[in-house]
C-alpha distance (Angstrom), angle and dihedral (degrees) to the residues before:
residue distance angle dihedral
T1 . . .
F2 3.83 . .
L3 3.76 141.6 .
Y4 3.80 124.5 -114.9
G5 3.81 141.1 169.7
D6 3.81 110.9 -109.3
A7 3.87 105.2 -140.4
T8 3.84 89.4 -167.0
D9 3.76 90.6 59.4
S10 3.87 105.1 46.8
G11 3.72 92.2 -81.3
N12 3.83 94.6 -67.3
T13 3.74 115.7 169.6
K14 3.83 115.1 -108.3
K15 3.76 139.3 171.6
D16 3.76 128.1 -124.7
T17 3.82 144.1 150.6
V18 3.82 129.0 -111.3
Q19 3.82 89.1 -114.7
G20 3.82 90.9 51.7
I21 3.87 90.4 54.9
L22 3.84 90.0 47.1
D23 3.79 90.7 50.0
L24 3.83 89.9 52.6
A25 3.78 92.7 47.2
G26 3.84 91.9 52.1
S27 3.78 125.8 -163.3
A28 3.79 128.8 -69.8
G29 3.78 138.1 -162.5
L30 3.78 126.0 14.3
N31 3.83 119.0 -7.8
F32 3.75 119.0 -158.5
I33 3.82 114.1 -120.8
S34 3.83 107.6 170.1
R35 3.80 146.8 -32.6
V36 3.76 133.5 -140.9
P37 3.86 113.7 -162.1
I38 3.85 114.9 -168.1
T39 3.78 117.5 -162.2
S40 3.88 99.8 160.3
S41 3.80 137.2 31.1
T42 3.85 108.3 -52.5
A43 3.87 127.9 164.3
T44 3.79 97.8 -137.2
A45 3.82 147.1 -3.4
D46 3.76 104.8 -129.5
F47 3.83 134.4 -157.4
L48 3.82 92.7 158.5
T49 3.83 99.3 150.5
S50 3.80 101.2 23.8
F51 3.83 99.9 109.9
S52 3.78 120.0 90.6
S53 3.76 140.6 153.0
T54 3.80 88.5 -86.1
Y55 3.86 89.7 86.9
D56 3.84 134.5 27.7
N57 3.77 95.0 -158.4
Y58 3.82 135.8 28.8
M59 3.83 138.8 -159.9
A60 3.81 126.2 -157.4
T61 3.73 128.1 -171.2
W62 3.82 133.1 -164.5
D63 3.82 127.9 -171.7
I64 3.77 137.4 -174.5
C65 3.77 89.5 3.6
Q66 3.84 112.8 169.6
P67 3.81 131.5 178.6
V68 3.79 125.4 -125.4
D69 3.81 89.1 -135.3
D70 3.81 119.5 53.0
N71 3.73 122.1 -115.9
E72 3.87 101.9 25.8
P73 3.85 131.7 148.5
F74 3.79 114.1 -124.1
C75 3.78 115.1 -127.9
M76 3.76 149.5 177.4
K77 3.85 138.4 -151.0
V78 3.75 130.7 -164.1
A79 3.79 121.5 -130.7
Q80 3.71 131.4 -133.5
G81 3.80 120.3 -167.6
G82 3.80 88.7 -3.1
S83 3.82 95.0 -57.4
A84 3.82 126.0 109.3
I85 3.82 113.2 -115.4
T86 3.85 123.0 -136.4
G87 3.83 117.7 -158.8
N88 3.82 141.4 11.8
Y89 3.84 97.4 78.1
D90 3.80 118.5 143.7
R91 3.87 121.5 -161.1
G92 3.75 148.8 -178.3
Q93 3.84 116.1 -167.9
V94 3.75 143.5 173.3
G95 3.82 129.5 -173.6
Y96 3.80 135.4 -171.5
T97 3.89 129.7 -159.3
E98 3.72 125.4 -152.2
A99 3.83 87.2 -104.6
A100 3.92 86.6 61.6
A101 3.85 91.8 -112.4
T102 3.84 113.1 144.8
A103 3.74 133.9 -144.7
H104 3.84 126.2 -167.3
G105 3.71 132.0 -165.1
G106 3.77 136.5 176.4
G107 3.73 146.4 140.9
A108 3.82 141.6 113.0
A109 3.69 139.6 -81.0
H110 3.81 99.9 31.3
D111 3.80 117.2 169.6
L112 3.82 92.3 -135.6
V113 3.78 141.3 23.2
Y114 3.80 101.7 -110.4
L115 3.85 109.5 -144.8
T116 3.78 91.9 -176.5
N117 3.77 125.0 47.6
G118 3.80 89.8 -147.6
N119 3.72 140.3 20.3
V120 3.82 127.4 -63.2
G121 3.82 119.7 -134.0
N122 3.82 129.1 -138.2
A123 3.83 101.1 -168.3
S124 3.82 92.5 113.8
V125 3.74 138.5 -4.6
E126 3.83 87.8 -92.4
E127 3.82 88.3 68.0
H128 3.77 105.1 78.6
T129 3.83 143.8 102.8
S130 3.81 132.6 -111.4
G131 3.72 130.1 176.5
T132 3.81 153.4 121.8
V133 3.79 132.6 -102.4
W134 3.85 129.7 -165.8
I135 3.75 122.4 -153.2
F136 3.84 113.4 -164.6
N137 3.84 124.3 -153.1
P138 3.82 95.1 -24.6
L139 3.82 94.1 171.6
H140 3.80 92.8 59.9
T141 3.82 111.9 102.4
A142 3.78 90.9 -124.8
P143 3.81 135.5 81.5
T144 3.77 112.2 -51.2
S145 3.82 118.8 -131.5
I146 3.78 119.2 -142.5
T147 3.84 128.3 -177.3
H148 3.79 128.1 -178.7
L149 3.74 144.0 -177.8
T150 3.79 115.8 -155.3
S151 3.78 138.0 178.2
F152 3.80 124.2 -168.5
I153 3.75 145.3 154.3
N154 3.78 111.8 -110.1
A155 3.88 112.3 -127.6
S156 3.88 93.2 -143.3
T157 3.82 101.8 47.7
N158 3.85 105.5 12.1
I159 3.81 88.6 -129.5
V160 3.79 118.9 146.4
V161 3.81 109.0 -117.6
V162 3.83 128.4 -169.6
A163 3.82 117.3 -160.8
G164 3.73 128.6 -170.6
A165 3.82 121.3 -169.2
W166 3.73 145.1 174.2
V167 3.81 115.5 -149.8
M168 3.78 130.6 179.7
K169 3.82 124.6 -162.1
S170 3.74 104.0 -146.7
N171 3.81 107.4 -145.7
S172 3.78 143.4 105.1
T173 3.84 97.3 -128.5
A174 3.79 127.0 97.0
V175 3.86 116.1 -105.4
T176 3.79 113.9 -128.0
G177 3.79 101.1 -174.1
I178 3.79 148.3 -38.0
Q179 3.82 140.2 -99.5
F180 3.80 130.0 -151.3
L181 3.80 122.0 -150.8
Y182 3.85 146.5 140.4
E183 3.78 117.7 -101.4
S184 3.74 88.3 -115.3
G185 3.81 130.7 9.4
N186 3.80 131.3 10.5
I187 3.77 137.2 -55.1
L188 3.86 109.5 -105.5
I189 3.75 99.6 -169.7
G190 3.80 138.1 -7.7
N191 3.76 146.7 123.7
F192 3.81 119.4 -124.0
T193 3.74 124.0 -169.9
L194 3.83 132.1 -178.2
Y195 3.82 127.0 -157.2
G196 3.74 134.4 179.9
L197 3.79 121.9 -139.4
A198 3.78 110.1 -125.4
K199 3.78 114.9 -119.7
S200 3.82 93.1 -141.1
């Protein structure tokens, strides 16, 4: 407990605790929610019920994520009511290789959110994907906006590719979480972490 002069009350002396001041100050930035480490073959990395009114926006990261089966696209789904949803994803995407070649993709009604615009290899630990995805206002009963930045090693050419995308889930139902997966086959290894962006 300590004494302080309250500038909002004519400088009158008041008493408070350190925790009381911290509570008034609030928290800022990204707040850790949960982590899913995968060290052996697993179908999905799930945060299916992790979204709540505590945060408006969320960020998830994955690193050193490798497929069991070689040459697989890395993907994501959103969840509604705790269940992952297949279908009705629209996207616009662009990718660049280290040789400055470009690849574009787009269209409506995809079954999955493709976080790579190509296939991820598993021939060695160097072949993997890492990246970040933002999910904006998922609890609003309106289309949910998703953006991501991904790097990966392409299974066919072993060229590093970075892909940025904007994806909208067209629906009128609140999104309760997300799920990471490969288009086919399991995840071999990877670390998945979810954060909430503090409102103030």
